[in-house]
C-alpha positions as CSV (number, residue, x, y, z in Angstrom):
1,M,0.0,0.0,0.0
2,P,1.6,3.4,-1.0
3,D,2.5,5.8,1.8
4,K,0.0,8.5,2.5
5,L,1.0,11.9,1.2
6,I,1.7,14.2,4.1
7,I,2.2,17.9,3.6
8,D,3.4,20.4,6.3
9,W,0.9,23.1,5.6
10,T,2.7,25.6,7.7
11,Q,5.2,25.7,4.9
12,M,2.5,26.1,2.2
13,P,0.6,29.4,2.6
14,T,-1.0,30.3,-0.7
15,Y,-3.9,32.5,-1.7
16,N,-4.6,31.2,-5.2
17,T,-8.2,30.4,-4.2
18,I,-9.3,34.0,-3.4
19,M,-6.9,35.3,-6.0
20,S,-8.5,33.3,-8.8
21,V,-12.0,34.4,-7.8
22,A,-11.0,38.1,-7.6
23,A,-9.0,37.8,-10.9
24,G,-11.9,36.3,-12.7
25,A,-14.3,39.0,-11.4
26,A,-11.8,41.6,-12.4
27,L,-11.5,40.3,-16.0
28,L,-15.3,40.1,-16.3
29,S,-15.7,43.7,-14.8
30,I,-13.2,45.2,-17.2
31,A,-14.9,43.5,-20.2
32,Q,-18.3,44.8,-19.1
33,I,-17.0,48.3,-18.5
34,G,-15.5,48.4,-22.0
35,R,-18.8,47.3,-23.4
36,S,-20.9,49.8,-21.4
37,L,-18.6,52.7,-22.5
38,Y,-18.9,51.7,-26.1
39,E,-22.7,51.3,-26.0
40,G,-23.0,54.5,-24.0
41,Q,-25.5,53.1,-21.6
42,G,-25.6,51.3,-18.3
43,F,-22.2,52.6,-17.2
44,R,-22.0,53.9,-13.6
45,P,-18.5,55.3,-12.9
46,L,-18.9,55.4,-9.1
47,G,-20.0,51.8,-9.1
48,A,-17.2,50.8,-11.4
49,S,-14.7,52.6,-9.2
50,I,-16.0,50.9,-6.0
51,N,-16.1,47.4,-7.7
52,L,-12.5,47.7,-9.0
53,A,-11.2,49.1,-5.7
54,I,-12.8,46.1,-3.8
55,L,-11.1,43.6,-6.2
56,A,-7.8,45.5,-5.9
57,L,-7.9,45.3,-2.1
58,I,-8.0,41.5,-2.5
59,L,-5.4,41.2,-5.2
60,F,-2.9,43.9,-4.3
61,P,-2.0,42.8,-0.7
62,T,-2.1,39.1,-1.4
63,G,-0.1,39.5,-4.6
64,L,2.4,41.9,-2.9
65,H,2.9,39.5,0.1
66,M,3.4,36.5,-2.1
67,T,5.8,38.4,-4.4
68,L,8.0,39.7,-1.6
69,T,8.0,36.6,0.6
70,W,10.3,34.3,-1.1
71,P,9.6,31.5,-1.3
72,M,6.0,31.8,-0.1
73,A,5.4,28.1,-0.6
74,K,8.4,26.0,0.5
75,Y,7.5,23.1,-1.7
76,F,6.5,25.2,-4.8
77,P,8.6,28.3,-4.9
78,F,7.5,29.0,-8.4
79,D,4.0,29.8,-7.0
80,N,5.5,33.2,-6.1
81,I,5.9,34.0,-9.8
82,I,2.9,32.1,-11.2
83,F,0.2,33.5,-8.7
84,G,1.8,36.3,-6.8
85,E,3.3,38.5,-9.4
86,P,0.3,38.5,-11.9
87,S,-2.0,39.2,-9.0
88,L,0.1,42.1,-7.8
89,A,0.2,43.5,-11.4
90,L,-3.6,43.1,-11.8
91,G,-4.2,44.7,-8.4
92,V,-2.1,47.8,-9.3
93,I,-4.0,48.1,-12.6
94,L,-7.3,47.9,-10.8
95,L,-6.3,50.6,-8.3
96,G,-5.4,52.9,-11.2
97,L,-8.6,52.1,-13.0
98,S,-10.6,52.7,-9.8
99,Y,-9.1,56.1,-9.3
100,Y,-9.6,56.9,-13.0
101,F,-13.3,56.1,-13.0
102,Y,-13.7,58.0,-9.7
103,Q,-12.3,61.1,-11.4
104,Y,-14.5,60.3,-14.5
105,R,-17.5,60.8,-12.2
106,K,-16.2,64.0,-10.8
107,H,-15.3,65.3,-14.2
108,G,-18.8,64.6,-15.5
109,G,-17.8,61.9,-17.9
110,Y,-15.3,61.5,-20.8
111,T,-15.8,60.4,-24.4
112,L,-14.8,56.9,-25.3
113,Q,-12.0,58.4,-27.4
114,E,-10.7,60.2,-24.3
115,V,-10.9,57.1,-22.1
116,A,-9.1,55.1,-24.7
117,G,-6.4,57.8,-25.1
118,D,-5.8,58.0,-21.3
119,L,-5.7,54.2,-20.8
120,Y,-3.4,53.8,-23.9
121,Q,-0.6,55.3,-21.8
122,T,-0.4,52.1,-19.8
123,R,0.3,50.0,-23.0
124,Y,3.8,49.0,-22.1
125,L,2.7,47.4,-18.8
126,F,0.0,45.5,-20.7
127,Y,2.5,44.3,-23.3
128,G,4.9,43.2,-20.6
129,V,2.3,41.5,-18.3
130,G,0.7,39.9,-21.3
131,M,3.9,38.3,-22.6
132,A,4.7,37.2,-19.0
133,L,1.4,35.4,-18.7
134,I,2.0,33.7,-22.1
135,G,5.4,32.7,-20.7
136,I,3.8,31.2,-17.6
137,G,1.5,29.3,-19.9
138,V,4.5,27.9,-21.9
139,A,6.2,27.0,-18.6
140,G,3.1,25.2,-17.3
141,V,3.2,22.8,-20.3
142,T,6.9,22.5,-20.5
143,F,7.4,21.6,-16.8
144,Q,3.9,20.0,-16.3
145,L,2.9,22.4,-13.6
146,F,-0.6,22.8,-12.1
147,A,-1.3,19.0,-11.9
148,A,-3.2,18.1,-8.7
149,P,-2.1,15.1,-6.5
150,K,-4.5,12.2,-6.3
151,E,-5.4,13.2,-2.7
152,E,-7.2,16.4,-4.0
153,P,-10.9,15.9,-4.6
154,I,-12.2,16.1,-8.2
155,S,-8.9,17.4,-9.8
156,G,-7.0,14.4,-8.2
157,R,-9.0,12.1,-10.4
158,F,-6.8,13.2,-13.3
159,A,-3.5,12.8,-11.3
160,A,-2.4,10.0,-13.7
161,Y,-2.7,12.5,-16.6
162,P,-0.6,15.5,-15.4
163,M,-0.6,17.1,-18.8
164,L,-4.4,17.4,-18.8
165,E,-4.6,20.0,-16.0
166,A,-1.3,21.5,-16.9
167,S,-2.5,22.2,-20.4
168,F,-5.9,23.5,-19.3
169,I,-4.5,26.1,-16.8
170,S,-1.6,27.0,-19.2
171,I,-4.0,27.7,-22.0
172,I,-6.1,30.0,-19.7
173,Y,-2.9,31.9,-18.7
174,A,-1.9,32.3,-22.3
175,L,-5.3,33.5,-23.3
176,V,-5.4,36.1,-20.6
177,G,-1.9,37.1,-21.7
178,L,-3.0,37.4,-25.3
179,S,-6.0,39.6,-24.3
180,A,-3.6,41.9,-22.3
181,V,-1.3,42.3,-25.3
182,L,-4.2,43.1,-27.6
183,V,-5.9,45.6,-25.2
184,P,-3.6,48.6,-26.3
185,F,-4.3,47.9,-30.0
186,S,-8.1,47.9,-29.4
187,L,-7.7,51.2,-27.4
188,K,-5.7,52.7,-30.3
189,Q,-8.6,51.9,-32.7
190,W,-11.0,53.7,-30.4
191,M,-8.7,56.6,-30.2
192,A,-9.0,56.9,-34.0
193,D,-12.7,56.2,-34.2
194,E,-14.8,55.8,-31.0
195,D,-17.8,54.6,-33.1
196,R,-15.9,51.6,-34.5
197,L,-16.5,48.1,-33.2
198,S,-13.9,46.0,-34.9
199,G,-13.2,42.3,-34.9
200,L,-10.3,43.0,-32.5
201,H,-12.6,44.6,-30.0
202,K,-14.9,41.6,-30.1
203,L,-12.0,39.2,-29.7
204,V,-10.6,41.0,-26.7
205,Y,-14.1,41.1,-25.1
206,T,-14.6,37.4,-25.8
207,L,-11.2,36.5,-24.3
208,L,-11.8,38.5,-21.2
209,M,-15.3,37.1,-20.6
210,L,-14.2,33.5,-21.3
211,T,-11.1,33.6,-19.1
212,G,-12.9,35.6,-16.5
213,Y,-15.6,33.0,-16.0
214,V,-13.1,30.2,-16.0
215,W,-11.0,31.8,-13.3
216,L,-14.1,32.7,-11.3
217,L,-15.6,29.2,-11.4
218,F,-12.2,27.4,-11.0
219,G,-11.3,29.5,-8.0
220,A,-14.7,28.9,-6.4
221,L,-14.3,25.1,-7.0
222,N,-10.8,25.3,-5.4
223,F,-12.3,26.4,-2.1
224,F,-13.7,22.8,-2.0
225,T,-10.8,20.9,-3.6
226,H,-8.1,22.7,-1.6
227,I,-9.9,22.2,1.7
228,G,-10.2,18.5,0.8
229,L,-6.6,18.3,-0.1
230,I,-5.6,19.7,3.3
231,V,-7.9,17.3,5.1
232,H,-6.5,14.3,3.2
233,T,-2.8,15.3,3.7
234,M,-2.6,16.6,7.3
235,G,-0.1,14.7,9.4
């Protein structure tokens, strides 16, 4: 009979459960804000500011702590890079957007062309973070990361096929990265013509909605599966 997997959880603090839920909610929120601004209806800048600030207050401190505490997880030091740094970057972006839309309300509103021009100034961060997320996706497949042990409920059923979960999570990371790289290009199109809804805009919106729902649901599921893993592997 194989030995039971025992994990010292005092050496394994991670926040990827709440991080995933908040990141998914953030991607969905950004997509919906873009759609509302384009359609010119249903956009409430104060509500958007509050929503983004709430999500930032989850992602910024957890991402910052995980980024600066090296290694956060003794057994999986790469978690600092995979979960901590992207969460920190997203948290900072959300803080900036929250402040921007708070000022939007005080100003009385901007045109979509003005919003696109203002946010386009962040393009280099979007390029960098996007390529980094694609890099994480490639690393996930290359080194077969993200595979759950057999002791984890649901996900552990696929422990004998590590590439399955590795590929799934890696693809999601890469798709979020692709959407981040494409955001500045879609903003530039609106800078030139705010009435234009191109295939690129639709692609970015679809990617953000798709990956947002995946992260939201996957993170919610992990609250069960990770609790089960801890119960099954306590000494």
